[in-house]
N, C-alpha and C positions, 0 to 999 in steps of 0.2 A: 310401541312406546315412542314418545316424542324425543327427538334428538336436538331440538332447537326451542328457543323461547323468543319473546319479543318484549322490548321495553315499552312502558315502565313496568317494574315489578311490583311497586306499591303506589297506588294513587294517593294524592293529597298527603304526602309525607315529605316534609322539608327537613333540611339539616340532618341527613341520614348518617348514622353511625352503625357499622356492621363489623362484628368481631367473630372470628372463628376460633373457638376454644379447643383445648386439648381433649375435651370429652366428645369431639366430633360434631357438636351442634354449632349453629350460627345464632348469635344474639344480636338483635336489632333494636335501635332506639331512634326516634325522630321527634321533632317538636310537636307536642300535642297541646290541647287546651286545658289548663288547670290541673294537670297531673303528669307523672312520669310513668311510661309503660315500656316494658321489655317484651319483645317477641322472641320466642325460641323456635327454631326451625331446623330440621335435619338437612335442609337444602338451601342454597343461596337464592335460587329463583322461586322458591316456594314460601317466602317470608309472609306474603299476604294471607296465607291460610295457616300460618304457624300458631303455636300456643301463645296467647297474649295474657300478660299479667300486669295489672296496675300495681306498681311497687311504691309509689309515693304520691300522696295527695296532701299538699301543705295546709297548715292551719288557716282557716278562713280569716282573711284580713290580717294575717301575720306579717312580719317585717319583710319576708321574701316569699310572698304568696302570689305574686302577680307576674305575668309575662314570662312564664317558664319556657326557655328557649334552649335549643342545641345541646341536648344531653349526650354525654359520652360515657361509655362503660369501659373501665380499665381493671385489669387484674394486676395488682401490685402487692408484693410481699405476702403472697398467699391469701389475700383478701380481695373482695370486690369493692370498687369505688365508682360512684357516679359523680361526674362534674357537670353542672348545668347552670345556666344563667337565669337570674330572676331579679325582681325589684319590688318596691313597695307600692307600685301603681303609678309612680311618677315618671320622670324622664330618664334620659341616659345617665345623669349624674348619680342616680340611686341604684344603678345596675351593678350587681356583683356576681361572682361565680361561687356557687354553693357546693358543698361536698357531703355525700352520703356514704356509709360503709356497711358492708354485709360480710359476715364470716362464713356463710354457707358455701358448699362446693358448687351449687347451682344458683345463679343470681336471681332466678325466679322463685326461689325458696328462701327460707330463713327470714330474718328481720332486717330491714334497712334502718340504720340509726343516723341521726343528724350529727355531723361533725363540725358544722359551722360554715362560715364564709372565708374565702381566702382574701386576706387583707392586702390586696394589690395596691401599689401606690396611686394608681389611677382607677377610676370606675371603668368597668369593661365587661366583656362578654367573650364567649367562644373559647373557654379554657381547655387546654389539653396538656398531657404529661409526656415528657421524654425521659427515658432511662438511658444513661450514658456514663460509662466509666464508674459504675457502682453508685452513681448519684441520680437523683431525680431533679428535673427542671420543669418549671411551669411556663407555658407559653399562652398568651392571650391577646385579644384585641383591646387595646386601651384607648379611652377617650381623653380629652383634655387639651387638645391642640387647635381648637377652633380659633380663627376661621381657616387656618391653613389646610386642615384635613379633618375628616370625621373620626377615623380610628386608624391605628397602626399596630404592628406586631411587636410585642415586648417579651422578654424572657427574664425569669428570676429563679434562683436555686430554691430547692425545697428541703426543709429539715425532715419532713415525713410526708405521707400522701395528703395530709390535710393542713399542713403548716408551711408557710413560706419562710425562707431564710433571708430576710431583707438586708442583713448586713453583708450578704454575699454579692450584692449588686442588683441593679435593675436596668437592663439594656434594651435600647431600641434597635430592632433588627431590620425592620422594613416599614417605610412610610410610603403612602401613595403619591409618588412624585411624577409618575409617568402618565401620559394622556389616557391610555387604556384603563388606568386605575381610577379614573375620575368620571366615568360615565353615569348618567342618571341623576346628575345634579349634586353629587357629593363625592369627595375623594375618600376611598375606603380601602383598607386592608383588614381582613378578618378571617375567621375560621382556620387557624393554623392546624396542620396535621403533619406528622413525621413519617417518612418512608426511608428505609435503609437498604443499601445494596452496593456491591462492587467497590467497597472502600469509601463510600460517600454517605452523607446524611442529607436528605432532601427535605426542606420545609416547604410544603405546598400550602398556598393560602388563596383565599377568594378576594377579588378586587372589583371595585365599583359597587353600585347599589344593587341589592338583591332583586329589586323590581325592574332593573334595567335589562333589556335583552342582551346587553354586552357584559353582564356579570360573568366573570371568567376566572380561570385559575392561573396564578403566578407561581414562581418557584425560586427559592434560595438553595444554594448548594454549598456544603461544607465537607472538607476532607476529614475522614475519621482521624482522631487524635488531635484535632484543632480545639481551641477553646471556644465553646458555644456562646460564652458571655461576651466575646469580642465581635463587634459588628463586622470587622474586617475579615473574620473567618468565613463569612458567608458571601457568596457571589450571586447577585440577583440576575435572573433572566430578563433581558430587555423587552421581551414580547410574551404574551400569554402562552402557557404550555397546554391549555385546553380551553376551547372557546366554542361559541355557538356555531351551528351549521344550518343556514337558511335552506340549503338544498335538502337536508334531511328533516327539517321541521323541528329542530331542537334549539331552544334559546335559554339564556340566563343559566348557563351551566356553572354550577359552583357548589360550595360548602360540601366538600367530599370527605370520604374516608377510604381506607384501603383494606383489602382482604385477599384471601387466596382460595383456590379451588379445593374441593374436598380432599383430593389426593396430594395437595401441596405443590403441584408442578406449575401452576399458572398464577399470575398476579392479576388482580381485578381492581378497578376503580369503581367506587360507589359515589354517586352524586345526585343532586336534584336539578331539575330543569323545568322550564315552562314550554307549553306547546305552541306558543305564538308570541310575537312582539306585543307588549302591552297587556298580556294576559294577567289576570288577578293572581297575586302571590299565593292565594289559597289553593291554586291549581298546581303548585309545585309538586312534582312526583319524583319518586326514587327510581333511579336507573343504574344499571351495572354493565360493564363491559371489560373484556380482557385487554391488557396492555402489554407492550413488549419493552425491549431495552436496546438502545443504540450501541454501536461499537465503542463509543467513548464512556460507556457506563451509566449514562443518564436515561431516565425513563422516556418512552415514546407513548403518550396517551392516545394518539390517533385523533379521529374525528368522532363526535358523538353520533350514535346511530339512532335513527328515528323508529316510530312504531310500525313501519312497514318492513323493517329489516329482520330477517330470521337470523338469530345468533346461536351458535353452537353452545350447548350446555357446558357449564364448567366441567373440567376433567374429573371424572370420578362421581359425578352427580347422577342420581337416578330419580326419576319422578314416578 
C-alpha cells in the first residue's frame, strides 16, 4: 500500500474548493467550462478518480450563463449552498456571484435550485461566506476602482445565505497596494477564504494576476471578538504567506481553500499552480500539502512542493 503521493492531485483544475463533510467524504469543486460539477471522494488524494456529478448547467444564453468561475460549496443552516461567479458574456462590469441551494444530505443528490444573485454594491467575483458570532458575512473581490487597482476584498453582512444585509455596511478590507500584489500587469486582491485557529481569524487571499508566475497568497489577521466590519480589526501581512518555488518547479500559487486530514489531526492547504513561468492558465492544477502553526498562533504554509516530491498521505487516509 502506498504511503505517499505526489502533486498535482487533479490536472487542469483551477480555483479548487475542497470540503471535508461530517459524513466522512471530501467534496471538491473547481472552475469548469459551462457547468458546475461536484466530485465526491472518500480520500483527499483520490479526488481525480472520485464520483463526479454535474449539478448545474445554466440556461443557454441566460443572464448568468457565461464564464462560470470559482464555485464554492458551503453547508449553512443544515442546507447546501454553492456560490459561483458568472456573467452575461460581457466584461467585468457584468460579473456577479450567484447562489444555488440544495436540501439533500448529500450535495451530489437532490435538486439544486436557483436562489438568485447577491446584489453586491460592486460587480465582483470569488464570493465566500464566514460564520461568526451567530451571523453570516459575505466576502468577495469587488471591481470598480480603476485605474488604481483591478479588484479588492470587501465584506458585507448577510440576512440569510442568499441575501445581503446592505444596511449593515460594506467595508473594504484589503486593496492591492503592495508591490507583490501588482505583478502581471494589474493590481489584484481576490479569492478570499477564512481560516480559524488559536483565537484568530485569518483571511487568506490571492494577489497579482492569475497568469503571473508571482500570483501568491496574502493574509489578514483578526483577533476573535473583534468587529469584522472594521478594517482596523484586520492586520495585513506585508509579505506573501505562500508563493512560488522556482527550485521546486511550482509557480502562480493561489486561489486556495483549506481542509483537514480524514482523522482531523492535520491541516491542509488546497491551491492551484502552474508548472512553469508563462504557462497557459489552462494548465493550472490542484495541489495539496499539510501545513503547521507557529508559536505566535499564525499558520506556516511552508514552500510549495513540486511533482518530484513524495508527500506522506494525510493522517487516516487509506488508498
